[in-house]
N, C-alpha and C positions, 0 to 999 in steps of 0.2 A: 189275360184280361184285356178287353178292348179299350182303346183310348177314348176319352170323352169327345163329344162333338166339337168341331173346330170353333175357336174363339178368335185369337189374334191372327191366325193364319188361314181363316176360313173364307167363305164366299165373299165376293165383292158386292158392291151395291147393286141390287137387282140381279135377276137371272135372265136367261135368254130364251126367246121364243123362236122356234124353227118351223118353217113352212116350205115343203117341197111340192111342186106342181109339175106333173107330166115328165118326171125325170127318166131319161133313157141313158143307158151306158152300154156301149158296144165295143168289143175287143176283136181285132183281127186275129184269127188263128189259121195260119196257112192261107189257103184260098177262100176260107169261109169267115163268117162273122158270128161271134158269140154274143147274144143279148144277155148281159148280166143283169140289167134292170130294164123293165118294160112299163113305161107309163106310170111310174110310182107317184102317188099323191099321199102326203103324210104331213100332219100338223102336230107339233109337240109343244104344249103350253109350258110356260115358265113354271119351274118347280115340280114337273112331273117325274115319275119313276116308271120307266118304260123298258121292257125287254124286247129284243128282236131275235126270233128263233127261226130255225129252218135247217134242213139237211145240208151236208157239205155241197158246195157248188150252187146253192140256192140264190146267192146274191147278197148274203148278210154282210160280208166284208166290203163288197162294192158299195153298198148303201152306207155303211159306217164311214168309208173313205170320203164319200160325197158329203155327208153331214159334217165330218171333221175337216173339210176343206183340204184334204190331202189329194183329192182327185177332182176333175171337172166332168160334169155330165156332157153327153153328146147333144142332148136336147132337154128342154124343160127349164124351170126356174127354181132358184133356192133363195128364200128370204130368211135372213137372220136378224132378229130384232127389227123387222120391217124394212130391212135394207137388202136389195137384190145384190147378192155377192157373186152371181154366176159370171159376170163380166169384168170382175176386178182383175188387175194385173197380178202377176206372181208375187211381187213385193207387197202389194196391198193385201192379198190373201194371207201371206205369211204374218203380217201384222195383226190382222183380224183373228187368225188362228191362235196366235200367241196370247192375245188379250182376252179372247172369249172362250176358248176351249182347252180343256185339260184331257190328256190321254192316259189310260192305263192299259197295258198290253199283257198278253199271256206270258211272254218271255221277258218281261220287265224292261228291256232296252236300256239298261243302265250302262254308263261308260265304265268299262272294267278298271281303268287305271285311276279313276277318281274315287274318293271316299264317299260314304253315304251323304255327309254334309255337302260335299262339293257337287254331287249329283243333284241334290235338292236345289242348290243355289244356282245351278247352271242356267236355267231359263231366265232368272233375274239378271244374271251377268249379261246374257245376250241381249236382254231388253234395255240395258243401260240404267237399271235402277240404282239409286244412290247407295253406296256401301253401307251406310248406317241403317238405312231402311232394309237392305238385304239381310243384315245381321239380325235385326229385330224379328223379321219374318222367319228367318232360319231357326232362331232359338225357339220361337213359338211352335213351329212345325215339328222340330225334333222332340219337344216336350209332348205335344199333342198325340204323336204317333208312337210314343214309347221308344224313341230311337236315340235319346241323349247319350246313353252309354255306348252306342254303336256308331256315333258320329264320325269317328276316325277310321272306321273299318271299310275296306273295299268290298265290292259285291261278292267276291269269292270267299270272303270271310264271314258272310251273312247267311242265314237260313233262307229258304224260299219265301217264307212268310215275311221275314224282315225285308228282303229285297222288294217284295210287293208293297210293303208299307213305305219304303223309300220312294217307289214309283208313284204311289198315291200322294205322298207329301210333295214330290216334285210337281205333280200335276196341279196341286193346289197352290203352289208358290206364287203364281200370277193371279190368283183369285178369279178364276174363270167363272162364267155363268153356267157352263155345261161341263160335265164329266162324261166322257165316252170310254167305256170299259169293254175291251175286246177279249172275250174268253178269259176273264181275270183270274179264274181259279183253275184253268186248264193245265197248269204246270205245277199244281200243288196237291198235297194229300187232302183227303176229305175234311179232316179237322181244321187244318190251316185254311183251306178254302172257305169254310164256314166263317172263320174269323174275318177273313178279308171281305167277304160279302157283308158281314156286320159293319165293318168300317165304312164301306161304301154306302150302306143304308143309313148310317148315322150322318153322313154328308147330306143325303137327301132330307133327312129329318131336320137338319139345320137350315133347310131352305133351298137347296140346290137342285138343278135339273140333272137327272141321272139316266143314262141310256146304257144298258148292258146288252151286248151281243153274245149269245151263247147257244150251244147245241144241247145243253143240259136242261131238260124240262123242269127238273126240281128247282134249279136256280132261277130259270126264266119265270117260273110260276110264282115266285115271291114278289115280282113286280106288280104294281097296281094296275098297269096296263100292259097287255101282251100282244105283240105283233108277230104274225107268222108269215114268212115269205117262202115261196116255192117257185123255182124257175124264173126268178126275177120279178115276180108279181106278189103283192100283198094279198093273201088269201084269207086272213083272219085278223081282226082287230077287236080284242076283248078287254073288258075291265073286270 
């Protein structure tokens, strides 16, 4: 059974608007340059549910890394909540990323030696959130994602679906305006993958901005808006 939409551990006040203009990303490979992104223009309104699809090597991950402030473009501008973030320092980018964006990855990226509860709590510890508030949020998240009985288990003691729920709860711990999911079902069986997508869609239904990167047309087709990228360029934008 899927958990209910988030309440105490859910979205923060307001969600985030994203606007990319003329984004270029170039990587040196030997003596050549590979253009991962070519003049990408993309606006994502607050509260949208968007999928980004394309073949391997199309630029999906490069675009996600730019949106998630994990990488910088070589050219172009990125506005997050009407603020140009392309020129921020590394420390400023880290703070904005921590406060505004939550990540869900294919391989979970949980810390192996930490329990489920500790993994969920980690971003709040790093952000210096008061212990009492951390505890309140953690209890709410464990309950909302059906993890209360697994709170003391390490990742190697959890199923793939449970690990992904821990990852989603961790992403929500800082109450971000945006959730970015990179192939969130790629390491799961079909049934568990459908459950995880259901959890993410409930987050969107609760008012959040959800961006899913996937090569799976069925999963991508569930989004209300679908972007297709090929050779670093957006070739389709459909609702």
